[in-house]
All heavy atoms as a GROMACS GRO file, in nm:
protein
  504
    1GLY      N    1  -1.691   3.100  -8.419
    1GLY     CA    2  -1.740   2.966  -8.387
    1GLY      C    3  -1.672   2.908  -8.265
    1GLY      O    4  -1.597   2.975  -8.196
    2ARG      N    5  -1.698   2.785  -8.241
    2ARG     CA    6  -1.646   2.716  -8.122
    2ARG      C    7  -1.510   2.653  -8.147
    2ARG      O    8  -1.443   2.611  -8.053
    2ARG     CB    9  -1.744   2.605  -8.081
    2ARG     CG   10  -1.888   2.648  -8.065
    2ARG     CD   11  -1.928   2.684  -7.924
    2ARG     NE   12  -1.873   2.600  -7.823
    2ARG     CZ   13  -1.932   2.491  -7.773
    2ARG    NH1   14  -2.049   2.453  -7.819
    2ARG    NH2   15  -1.874   2.420  -7.678
    3THR      N   16  -1.470   2.642  -8.274
    3THR     CA   17  -1.344   2.576  -8.305
    3THR      C   18  -1.228   2.647  -8.237
    3THR      O   19  -1.218   2.768  -8.239
    3THR     CB   20  -1.323   2.574  -8.458
    3THR    OG1   21  -1.436   2.513  -8.519
    3THR    CG2   22  -1.199   2.495  -8.494
    4GLY      N   23  -1.142   2.570  -8.171
    4GLY     CA   24  -1.028   2.624  -8.101
    4GLY      C   25  -1.054   2.653  -7.955
    4GLY      O   26  -0.961   2.679  -7.879
    5SER      N   27  -1.181   2.648  -7.913
    5SER     CA   28  -1.212   2.676  -7.774
    5SER      C   29  -1.203   2.549  -7.689
    5SER      O   30  -1.218   2.438  -7.739
    5SER     CB   31  -1.354   2.735  -7.762
    5SER     OG   32  -1.451   2.641  -7.801
    6GLU      N   33  -1.175   2.568  -7.560
    6GLU     CA   34  -1.171   2.455  -7.468
    6GLU      C   35  -1.303   2.445  -7.395
    6GLU      O   36  -1.369   2.545  -7.370
    6GLU     CB   37  -1.057   2.470  -7.366
    6GLU     CG   38  -0.923   2.439  -7.424
    6GLU     CD   39  -0.815   2.423  -7.318
    6GLU    OE1   40  -0.849   2.411  -7.199
    6GLU    OE2   41  -0.697   2.423  -7.356
    7THR      N   42  -1.342   2.323  -7.363
    7THR     CA   43  -1.466   2.301  -7.288
    7THR      C   44  -1.452   2.173  -7.208
    7THR      O   45  -1.356   2.098  -7.225
    7THR     CB   46  -1.587   2.296  -7.382
    7THR    OG1   47  -1.707   2.298  -7.305
    7THR    CG2   48  -1.585   2.173  -7.471
    8GLU      N   49  -1.549   2.147  -7.124
    8GLU     CA   50  -1.547   2.024  -7.046
    8GLU      C   51  -1.663   1.937  -7.093
    8GLU      O   52  -1.773   1.985  -7.114
    8GLU     CB   53  -1.563   2.056  -6.897
    8GLU     CG   54  -1.527   1.941  -6.807
    8GLU     CD   55  -1.474   1.990  -6.673
    8GLU    OE1   56  -1.549   2.056  -6.602
    8GLU    OE2   57  -1.358   1.961  -6.643
    9LEU      N   58  -1.635   1.809  -7.110
    9LEU     CA   59  -1.737   1.715  -7.154
    9LEU      C   60  -1.770   1.618  -7.044
    9LEU      O   61  -1.684   1.577  -6.968
    9LEU     CB   62  -1.684   1.629  -7.270
    9LEU     CG   63  -1.646   1.692  -7.400
    9LEU    CD1   64  -1.610   1.583  -7.499
    9LEU    CD2   65  -1.757   1.779  -7.451
   10LEU      N   66  -1.897   1.580  -7.039
   10LEU     CA   67  -1.938   1.464  -6.961
   10LEU      C   68  -1.948   1.349  -7.061
   10LEU      O   69  -2.031   1.351  -7.151
   10LEU     CB   70  -2.073   1.489  -6.894
   10LEU     CG   71  -2.129   1.368  -6.819
   10LEU    CD1   72  -2.035   1.324  -6.707
   10LEU    CD2   73  -2.267   1.398  -6.764
   11ILE      N   74  -1.858   1.252  -7.047
   11ILE     CA   75  -1.853   1.141  -7.142
   11ILE      C   76  -1.972   1.048  -7.120
   11ILE      O   77  -1.997   1.002  -7.009
   11ILE     CB   78  -1.721   1.062  -7.128
   11ILE    CG1   79  -1.601   1.157  -7.145
   11ILE    CG2   80  -1.716   0.946  -7.227
   11ILE    CD1   81  -1.590   1.221  -7.281
   12GLU      N   82  -2.046   1.022  -7.229
   12GLU     CA   83  -2.165   0.936  -7.221
   12GLU      C   84  -2.136   0.793  -7.264
   12GLU      O   85  -2.212   0.703  -7.230
   12GLU     CB   86  -2.276   0.994  -7.310
   12GLU     CG   87  -2.324   1.129  -7.263
   12GLU     CD   88  -2.434   1.186  -7.349
   12GLU    OE1   89  -2.435   1.158  -7.471
   12GLU    OE2   90  -2.520   1.258  -7.295
   13GLY      N   91  -2.031   0.773  -7.341
   13GLY     CA   92  -2.000   0.638  -7.386
   13GLY      C   93  -1.930   0.642  -7.520
   13GLY      O   94  -1.897   0.748  -7.572
   14ARG      N   95  -1.907   0.525  -7.575
   14ARG     CA   96  -1.840   0.518  -7.704
   14ARG      C   97  -1.932   0.569  -7.814
   14ARG      O   98  -2.053   0.558  -7.806
   14ARG     CB   99  -1.800   0.373  -7.736
   14ARG     CG  100  -1.683   0.327  -7.653
   14ARG     CD  101  -1.594   0.237  -7.738
   14ARG     NE  102  -1.474   0.198  -7.667
   14ARG     CZ  103  -1.356   0.254  -7.683
   14ARG    NH1  104  -1.341   0.353  -7.770
   14ARG    NH2  105  -1.252   0.213  -7.616
   15SER      N  106  -1.870   0.626  -7.917
   15SER     CA  107  -1.948   0.671  -8.032
   15SER      C  108  -2.000   0.550  -8.108
   15SER      O  109  -1.957   0.437  -8.084
   15SER     CB  110  -1.861   0.758  -8.124
   15SER     OG  111  -1.758   0.679  -8.179
   16ARG      N  112  -2.091   0.575  -8.199
   16ARG     CA  113  -2.151   0.463  -8.273
   16ARG      C  114  -2.047   0.380  -8.347
   16ARG      O  115  -2.057   0.259  -8.354
   16ARG     CB  116  -2.253   0.516  -8.374
   16ARG     CG  117  -2.388   0.541  -8.311
   16ARG     CD  118  -2.487   0.581  -8.417
   16ARG     NE  119  -2.453   0.712  -8.468
   16ARG     CZ  120  -2.533   0.816  -8.463
   16ARG    NH1  121  -2.650   0.807  -8.407
   16ARG    NH2  122  -2.495   0.930  -8.511
   17ARG      N  123  -1.945   0.448  -8.402
   17ARG     CA  124  -1.842   0.374  -8.476
   17ARG      C  125  -1.741   0.311  -8.382
   17ARG      O  126  -1.660   0.229  -8.424
   17ARG     CB  127  -1.772   0.466  -8.576
   17ARG     CG  128  -1.866   0.512  -8.685
   17ARG     CD  129  -1.789   0.575  -8.799
   17ARG     NE  130  -1.880   0.625  -8.899
   17ARG     CZ  131  -1.912   0.752  -8.917
   17ARG    NH1  132  -1.860   0.844  -8.837
   17ARG    NH2  133  -1.995   0.789  -9.010
   18GLY      N  134  -1.739   0.354  -8.257
   18GLY     CA  135  -1.650   0.293  -8.158
   18GLY      C  136  -1.509   0.346  -8.156
   18GLY      O  137  -1.432   0.312  -8.068
   19ALA      N  138  -1.472   0.431  -8.253
   19ALA     CA  139  -1.335   0.480  -8.260
   19ALA      C  140  -1.310   0.596  -8.164
   19ALA      O  141  -1.198   0.622  -8.125
   19ALA     CB  142  -1.303   0.524  -8.403
   20THR      N  143  -1.418   0.666  -8.128
   20THR     CA  144  -1.405   0.781  -8.039
   20THR      C  145  -1.506   0.769  -7.926
   20THR      O  146  -1.593   0.682  -7.927
   20THR     CB  147  -1.431   0.915  -8.114
   20THR    OG1  148  -1.562   0.911  -8.170
   20THR    CG2  149  -1.329   0.937  -8.223
   21TRP      N  150  -1.495   0.860  -7.831
   21TRP     CA  151  -1.593   0.868  -7.722
   21TRP      C  152  -1.684   0.986  -7.751
   21TRP      O  153  -1.646   1.081  -7.818
   21TRP     CB  154  -1.521   0.888  -7.589
   21TRP     CG  155  -1.447   0.765  -7.548
   21TRP    CD1  156  -1.321   0.728  -7.586
   21TRP    CD2  157  -1.496   0.660  -7.467
   21TRP    NE1  158  -1.288   0.607  -7.532
   21TRP    CE2  159  -1.394   0.563  -7.458
   21TRP    CE3  160  -1.615   0.638  -7.399
   21TRP    CZ2  161  -1.408   0.446  -7.384
   21TRP    CZ3  162  -1.629   0.522  -7.326
   21TRP    CH2  163  -1.527   0.427  -7.319
   22GLN      N  164  -1.806   0.977  -7.698
   22GLN     CA  165  -1.906   1.079  -7.721
   22GLN      C  166  -1.945   1.140  -7.587
   22GLN      O  167  -1.964   1.066  -7.490
   22GLN     CB  168  -2.027   1.016  -7.788
   22GLN     CG  169  -2.114   1.111  -7.862
   22GLN     CD  170  -2.209   1.035  -7.952
   22GLN    OE1  171  -2.281   0.948  -7.904
   22GLN    NE2  172  -2.209   1.066  -8.080
   23GLY      N  173  -1.956   1.272  -7.585
   23GLY     CA  174  -1.997   1.337  -7.463
   23GLY      C  175  -2.078   1.461  -7.492
   23GLY      O  176  -2.098   1.496  -7.608
   24ARG      N  177  -2.123   1.526  -7.386
   24ARG     CA  178  -2.200   1.650  -7.398
   24ARG      C  179  -2.125   1.761  -7.329
   24ARG      O  180  -2.074   1.743  -7.219
   24ARG     CB  181  -2.336   1.634  -7.330
   24ARG     CG  182  -2.422   1.526  -7.393
   24ARG     CD  183  -2.515   1.585  -7.494
   24ARG     NE  184  -2.579   1.477  -7.569
   24ARG     CZ  185  -2.648   1.497  -7.680
   24ARG    NH1  186  -2.658   1.618  -7.729
   24ARG    NH2  187  -2.701   1.398  -7.743
   25ASP      N  188  -2.122   1.877  -7.397
   25ASP     CA  189  -2.060   1.993  -7.335
   25ASP      C  190  -2.165   2.069  -7.254
   25ASP      O  191  -2.281   2.029  -7.250
   25ASP     CB  192  -1.992   2.079  -7.442
   25ASP     CG  193  -2.089   2.157  -7.531
   25ASP    OD1  194  -2.212   2.147  -7.510
   25ASP    OD2  195  -2.042   2.228  -7.620
   26PRO      N  196  -2.126   2.178  -7.185
   26PRO     CA  197  -2.224   2.251  -7.104
   26PRO      C  198  -2.342   2.309  -7.184
   26PRO      O  199  -2.443   2.342  -7.126
   26PRO     CB  200  -2.141   2.364  -7.041
   26PRO     CG  201  -2.002   2.310  -7.038
   26PRO     CD  202  -1.990   2.226  -7.163
   27TYR      N  203  -2.326   2.319  -7.317
   27TYR     CA  204  -2.435   2.367  -7.402
   27TYR      C  205  -2.520   2.252  -7.455
   27TYR      O  206  -2.604   2.270  -7.542
   27TYR     CB  207  -2.378   2.447  -7.520
   27TYR     CG  208  -2.293   2.564  -7.477
   27TYR    CD1  209  -2.155   2.552  -7.476
   27TYR    CD2  210  -2.350   2.684  -7.437
   27TYR    CE1  211  -2.075   2.659  -7.436
   27TYR    CE2  212  -2.271   2.790  -7.395
   27TYR     CZ  213  -2.133   2.777  -7.396
   27TYR     OH  214  -2.055   2.882  -7.355
   28ASN      N  215  -2.492   2.131  -7.407
   28ASN     CA  216  -2.563   2.009  -7.447
   28ASN      C  217  -2.534   1.970  -7.592
   28ASN      O  218  -2.610   1.896  -7.653
   28ASN     CB  219  -2.714   2.020  -7.422
   28ASN     CG  220  -2.777   1.883  -7.403
   28ASN    OD1  221  -2.714   1.793  -7.347
   28ASN    ND2  222  -2.898   1.865  -7.451
   29ALA      N  223  -2.424   2.020  -7.647
   29ALA     CA  224  -2.384   1.979  -7.781
   29ALA      C  225  -2.316   1.843  -7.773
   29ALA      O  226  -2.245   1.814  -7.677
   29ALA     CB  227  -2.290   2.082  -7.842
   30CYS      N  228  -2.336   1.763  -7.878
   30CYS     CA  229  -2.270   1.633  -7.885
   30CYS      C  230  -2.128   1.652  -7.939
   30CYS      O  231  -2.109   1.714  -8.042
   30CYS     CB  232  -2.350   1.545  -7.980
   30CYS     SG  233  -2.283   1.382  -7.995
   31VAL      N  234  -2.031   1.600  -7.865
   31VAL     CA  235  -1.890   1.616  -7.903
   31VAL      C  236  -1.823   1.479  -7.907
   31VAL      O  237  -1.840   1.397  -7.816
   31VAL     CB  238  -1.815   1.706  -7.802
   31VAL    CG1  239  -1.670   1.726  -7.845
   31VAL    CG2  240  -1.885   1.841  -7.787
   32ASN      N  241  -1.748   1.452  -8.014
   32ASN     CA  242  -1.673   1.327  -8.029
   32ASN      C  243  -1.527   1.355  -8.004
   32ASN      O  244  -1.471   1.451  -8.057
   32ASN     CB  245  -1.690   1.272  -8.171
   32ASN     CG  246  -1.832   1.230  -8.198
   32ASN    OD1  247  -1.877   1.128  -8.150
   32ASN    ND2  248  -1.904   1.311  -8.272
   33VAL      N  249  -1.463   1.268  -7.924
   33VAL     CA  250  -1.322   1.289  -7.890
   33VAL      C  251  -1.251   1.155  -7.875
   33VAL      O  252  -1.305   1.062  -7.814
   33VAL     CB  253  -1.310   1.373  -7.760
   33VAL    CG1  254  -1.376   1.305  -7.642
   33VAL    CG2  255  -1.165   1.406  -7.729
   34PRO      N  256  -1.132   1.142  -7.934
   34PRO     CA  257  -1.054   1.021  -7.908
   34PRO      C  258  -0.984   1.035  -7.774
   34PRO      O  259  -0.924   1.138  -7.746
   34PRO     CB  260  -0.953   1.020  -8.023
   34PRO     CG  261  -0.937   1.163  -8.059
   34PRO     CD  262  -1.068   1.231  -8.030
   35LEU      N  263  -0.996   0.935  -7.690
   35LEU     CA  264  -0.930   0.938  -7.559
   35LEU      C  265  -0.826   0.827  -7.552
   35LEU      O  266  -0.848   0.718  -7.605
   35LEU     CB  267  -1.033   0.923  -7.446
   35LEU     CG  268  -1.131   1.041  -7.434
   35LEU    CD1  269  -1.241   1.009  -7.334
   35LEU    CD2  270  -1.059   1.169  -7.396
   36PRO      N  271  -0.712   0.853  -7.489
   36PRO     CA  272  -0.603   0.755  -7.489
   36PRO      C  273  -0.633   0.635  -7.400
   36PRO      O  274  -0.708   0.645  -7.304
   36PRO     CB  275  -0.485   0.835  -7.434
   36PRO     CG  276  -0.548   0.941  -7.351
   36PRO     CD  277  -0.680   0.974  -7.417
   37GLY      N  278  -0.574   0.523  -7.436
   37GLY     CA  279  -0.590   0.403  -7.354
   37GLY      C  280  -0.718   0.330  -7.383
   37GLY      O  281  -0.798   0.371  -7.468
   38ASP      N  282  -0.740   0.222  -7.310
   38ASP     CA  283  -0.860   0.142  -7.338
   38ASP      C  284  -0.949   0.131  -7.215
   38ASP      O  285  -1.023   0.036  -7.198
   38ASP     CB  286  -0.823   0.003  -7.391
   38ASP     CG  287  -0.718  -0.064  -7.304
   38ASP    OD1  288  -0.689  -0.014  -7.193
   38ASP    OD2  289  -0.664  -0.168  -7.346
   39GLY      N  290  -0.940   0.230  -7.125
   39GLY     CA  291  -1.028   0.232  -7.009
   39GLY      C  292  -1.168   0.273  -7.046
   39GLY      O  293  -1.196   0.310  -7.160
   40ASP      N  294  -1.258   0.264  -6.950
   40ASP     CA  295  -1.396   0.308  -6.971
   40ASP      C  296  -1.411   0.449  -6.916
   40ASP      O  297  -1.397   0.472  -6.795
   40ASP     CB  298  -1.492   0.212  -6.899
   40ASP     CG  299  -1.637   0.245  -6.927
   40ASP    OD1  300  -1.665   0.346  -6.997
   40ASP    OD2  301  -1.725   0.170  -6.880
   41PHE      N  302  -1.438   0.545  -7.003
   41PHE     CA  303  -1.448   0.684  -6.964
   41PHE      C  304  -1.592   0.728  -6.937
   41PHE      O  305  -1.616   0.845  -6.907
   41PHE     CB  306  -1.387   0.772  -7.073
   41PHE     CG  307  -1.238   0.756  -7.087
   41PHE    CD1  308  -1.186   0.668  -7.182
   41PHE    CD2  309  -1.150   0.824  -7.006
   41PHE    CE1  310  -1.050   0.651  -7.196
   41PHE    CE2  311  -1.013   0.809  -7.018
   41PHE     CZ  312  -0.963   0.721  -7.113
   42THR      N  313  -1.688   0.636  -6.947
   42THR     CA  314  -1.828   0.671  -6.926
   42THR      C  315  -1.849   0.736  -6.790
   42THR      O  316  -1.802   0.686  -6.689
   42THR     CB  317  -1.916   0.545  -6.938
   42THR    OG1  318  -1.892   0.483  -7.064
   42THR    CG2  319  -2.064   0.580  -6.928
   43GLY      N  320  -1.916   0.850  -6.790
   43GLY     CA  321  -1.946   0.921  -6.667
   43GLY      C  322  -1.836   1.012  -6.617
   43GLY      O  323  -1.854   1.083  -6.519
   44ARG      N  324  -1.723   1.013  -6.685
   44ARG     CA  325  -1.612   1.099  -6.643
   44ARG      C  326  -1.619   1.235  -6.713
   44ARG      O  327  -1.679   1.249  -6.818
   44ARG     CB  328  -1.478   1.034  -6.680
   44ARG     CG  329  -1.451   0.909  -6.602
   44ARG     CD  330  -1.303   0.898  -6.576
   44ARG     NE  331  -1.266   0.762  -6.539
   44ARG     CZ  332  -1.149   0.708  -6.564
   44ARG    NH1  333  -1.057   0.775  -6.629
   44ARG    NH2  334  -1.122   0.585  -6.525
   45LEU      N  335  -1.552   1.332  -6.653
   45LEU     CA  336  -1.537   1.463  -6.716
   45LEU      C  337  -1.404   1.465  -6.791
   45LEU      O  338  -1.305   1.414  -6.741
   45LEU     CB  339  -1.539   1.573  -6.611
   45LEU     CG  340  -1.674   1.597  -6.543
   45LEU    CD1  341  -1.657   1.696  -6.429
   45LEU    CD2  342  -1.778   1.645  -6.642
   46ALA      N  343  -1.404   1.525  -6.908
   46ALA     CA  344  -1.282   1.535  -6.988
   46ALA      C  345  -1.269   1.678  -7.039
   46ALA      O  346  -1.365   1.736  -7.091
   46ALA     CB  347  -1.287   1.439  -7.106
   47ARG      N  348  -1.152   1.737  -7.023
   47ARG     CA  349  -1.124   1.871  -7.075
   47ARG      C  350  -1.076   1.855  -7.219
   47ARG      O  351  -0.979   1.781  -7.244
   47ARG     CB  352  -1.016   1.937  -6.988
   47ARG     CG  353  -0.996   2.080  -7.022
   47ARG     CD  354  -1.058   2.169  -6.914
   47ARG     NE  355  -1.061   2.306  -6.963
   47ARG     CZ  356  -1.170   2.381  -6.967
   47ARG    NH1  357  -1.284   2.333  -6.923
   47ARG    NH2  358  -1.167   2.502  -7.014
   48VAL      N  359  -1.142   1.920  -7.312
   48VAL     CA  360  -1.112   1.901  -7.454
   48VAL      C  361  -1.103   2.036  -7.526
   48VAL      O  362  -1.154   2.136  -7.477
   48VAL     CB  363  -1.217   1.812  -7.525
   48VAL    CG1  364  -1.225   1.676  -7.458
   48VAL    CG2  365  -1.353   1.880  -7.528
   49GLU      N  366  -1.039   2.031  -7.642
   49GLU     CA  367  -1.035   2.147  -7.732
   49GLU      C  368  -1.113   2.111  -7.857
   49GLU      O  369  -1.087   2.009  -7.921
   49GLU     CB  370  -0.891   2.181  -7.768
   49GLU     CG  371  -0.882   2.300  -7.863
   49GLU     CD  372  -0.740   2.327  -7.910
   49GLU    OE1  373  -0.644   2.280  -7.845
   49GLU    OE2  374  -0.726   2.394  -8.014
   50ILE      N  375  -1.209   2.196  -7.894
   50ILE     CA  376  -1.289   2.172  -8.014
   50ILE      C  377  -1.200   2.192  -8.137
   50ILE      O  378  -1.136   2.296  -8.152
   50ILE     CB  379  -1.410   2.268  -8.019
   50ILE    CG1  380  -1.495   2.258  -7.892
   50ILE    CG2  381  -1.493   2.243  -8.146
   50ILE    CD1  382  -1.557   2.122  -7.868
   51THR      N  383  -1.195   2.091  -8.223
   51THR     CA  384  -1.111   2.099  -8.342
   51THR      C  385  -1.191   2.114  -8.471
   51THR      O  386  -1.139   2.162  -8.571
   51THR     CB  387  -1.023   1.973  -8.355
   51THR    OG1  388  -1.110   1.857  -8.358
   51THR    CG2  389  -0.925   1.961  -8.240
   52GLU      N  390  -1.317   2.073  -8.469
   52GLU     CA  391  -1.395   2.076  -8.593
   52GLU      C  392  -1.544   2.080  -8.557
   52GLU      O  393  -1.587   2.013  -8.465
   52GLU     CB  394  -1.366   1.950  -8.674
   52GLU     CG  395  -1.431   1.947  -8.810
   52GLU     CD  396  -1.401   1.818  -8.886
   52GLU    OE1  397  -1.315   1.740  -8.842
   52GLU    OE2  398  -1.465   1.798  -8.990
   53ALA      N  399  -1.617   2.162  -8.630
   53ALA     CA  400  -1.762   2.169  -8.612
   53ALA      C  401  -1.828   2.117  -8.738
   53ALA      O  402  -1.802   2.168  -8.846
   53ALA     CB  403  -1.805   2.312  -8.583
   54ARG      N  404  -1.912   2.016  -8.723
   54ARG     CA  405  -1.989   1.966  -8.836
   54ARG      C  406  -2.137   1.995  -8.812
   54ARG      O  407  -2.174   2.051  -8.710
   54ARG     CB  408  -1.967   1.815  -8.853
   54ARG     CG  409  -1.824   1.785  -8.896
   54ARG     CD  410  -1.810   1.644  -8.945
   54ARG     NE  411  -1.670   1.613  -8.967
   54ARG     CZ  412  -1.623   1.489  -8.974
   54ARG    NH1  413  -1.705   1.386  -8.960
   54ARG    NH2  414  -1.495   1.469  -8.994
   55HIS      N  415  -2.220   1.954  -8.904
   55HIS     CA  416  -2.361   1.993  -8.901
   55HIS      C  417  -2.430   1.951  -8.770
   55HIS      O  418  -2.500   2.029  -8.710
   55HIS     CB  419  -2.432   1.933  -9.022
   55HIS     CG  420  -2.567   1.993  -9.044
   55HIS    ND1  421  -2.586   2.129  -9.066
   55HIS    CD2  422  -2.690   1.938  -9.046
   55HIS    CE1  423  -2.715   2.152  -9.081
   55HIS    NE2  424  -2.780   2.040  -9.070
   56HIS      N  425  -2.408   1.827  -8.727
   56HIS     CA  426  -2.480   1.776  -8.610
   56HIS      C  427  -2.392   1.750  -8.490
   56HIS      O  428  -2.442   1.714  -8.384
   56HIS     CB  429  -2.555   1.648  -8.644
   56HIS     CG  430  -2.670   1.671  -8.737
   56HIS    ND1  431  -2.782   1.741  -8.700
   56HIS    CD2  432  -2.689   1.636  -8.865
   56HIS    CE1  433  -2.865   1.748  -8.801
   56HIS    NE2  434  -2.812   1.685  -8.904
   57SER      N  435  -2.262   1.762  -8.504
   57SER     CA  436  -2.176   1.732  -8.390
   57SER      C  437  -2.045   1.806  -8.400
   57SER      O  438  -2.009   1.861  -8.503
   57SER     CB  439  -2.151   1.581  -8.380
   57SER     OG  440  -2.090   1.534  -8.497
   58LEU      N  441  -1.975   1.807  -8.288
   58LEU     CA  442  -1.844   1.870  -8.280
   58LEU      C  443  -1.739   1.761  -8.262
   58LEU      O  444  -1.769   1.653  -8.208
   58LEU     CB  445  -1.839   1.965  -8.159
   58LEU     CG  446  -1.935   2.084  -8.164
   58LEU    CD1  447  -1.943   2.148  -8.027
   58LEU    CD2  448  -1.891   2.184  -8.268
   59PHE      N  449  -1.617   1.791  -8.305
   59PHE     CA  450  -1.506   1.699  -8.284
   59PHE      C  451  -1.401   1.770  -8.202
   59PHE      O  452  -1.381   1.890  -8.216
   59PHE     CB  453  -1.450   1.651  -8.418
   59PHE     CG  454  -1.544   1.556  -8.488
   59PHE    CD1  455  -1.651   1.605  -8.559
   59PHE    CD2  456  -1.528   1.419  -8.476
   59PHE    CE1  457  -1.740   1.519  -8.620
   59PHE    CE2  458  -1.618   1.333  -8.538
   59PHE     CZ  459  -1.723   1.384  -8.609
   60ALA      N  460  -1.332   1.696  -8.116
   60ALA     CA  461  -1.238   1.758  -8.024
   60ALA      C  462  -1.119   1.664  -8.004
   60ALA      O  463  -1.120   1.549  -8.045
   60ALA     CB  464  -1.306   1.786  -7.890
   61ARG      N  465  -1.017   1.722  -7.935
   61ARG     CA  466  -0.904   1.641  -7.891
   61ARG      C  467  -0.885   1.674  -7.743
   61ARG      O  468  -0.927   1.781  -7.698
   61ARG     CB  469  -0.780   1.673  -7.970
   61ARG     CG  470  -0.729   1.814  -7.950
   61ARG     CD  471  -0.602   1.838  -8.031
   61ARG     NE  472  -0.561   1.977  -8.013
   61ARG     CZ  473  -0.496   2.047  -8.102
   61ARG    NH1  474  -0.464   1.992  -8.217
   61ARG    NH2  475  -0.461   2.170  -8.078
   62PRO      N  476  -0.821   1.585  -7.669
   62PRO     CA  477  -0.797   1.616  -7.528
   62PRO      C  478  -0.718   1.747  -7.517
   62PRO      O  479  -0.623   1.770  -7.590
   62PRO     CB  480  -0.714   1.497  -7.480
   62PRO     CG  481  -0.752   1.385  -7.571
   62PRO     CD  482  -0.776   1.451  -7.705
   63ALA      N  483  -0.759   1.835  -7.428
   63ALA     CA  484  -0.694   1.964  -7.411
   63ALA      C  485  -0.551   1.943  -7.362
   63ALA      O  486  -0.524   1.852  -7.285
   63ALA     CB  487  -0.772   2.051  -7.314
   64GLY      N  488  -0.462   2.029  -7.411
   64GLY     CA  489  -0.323   2.021  -7.367
   64GLY      C  490  -0.234   1.936  -7.458
   64GLY      O  491  -0.115   1.936  -7.445
   65ASP      N  492  -0.297   1.864  -7.552
   65ASP     CA  493  -0.217   1.784  -7.647
   65ASP      C  494  -0.151   1.877  -7.748
   65ASP      O  495  -0.213   1.969  -7.799
   65ASP     CB  496  -0.307   1.685  -7.724
   65ASP     CG  497  -0.335   1.561  -7.643
   65ASP    OD1  498  -0.304   1.562  -7.522
   65ASP    OD2  499  -0.389   1.464  -7.700
   66ALA      N  500  -0.025   1.853  -7.775
   66ALA     CA  501   0.046   1.937  -7.872
   66ALA      C  502   0.006   1.900  -8.014
   66ALA      O  503  -0.032   1.788  -8.040
   66ALA     CB  504   0.196   1.920  -7.855
   0.00000   0.00000   0.00000
């Protein structure tokens, strides 16, 4: 599976619950990721590591985090 792999996301905006950001990977999969700080990441690229795969979406953390 994709869990544990790194990918790049194009951030589309905050997730519906607002706790994480939502983006699309190169395979057009929807990925949720918490990003540090309170800036606006919309339209930015983020390097992430996939941590969990669920039925309709993937969850990730910023790549390089221990």
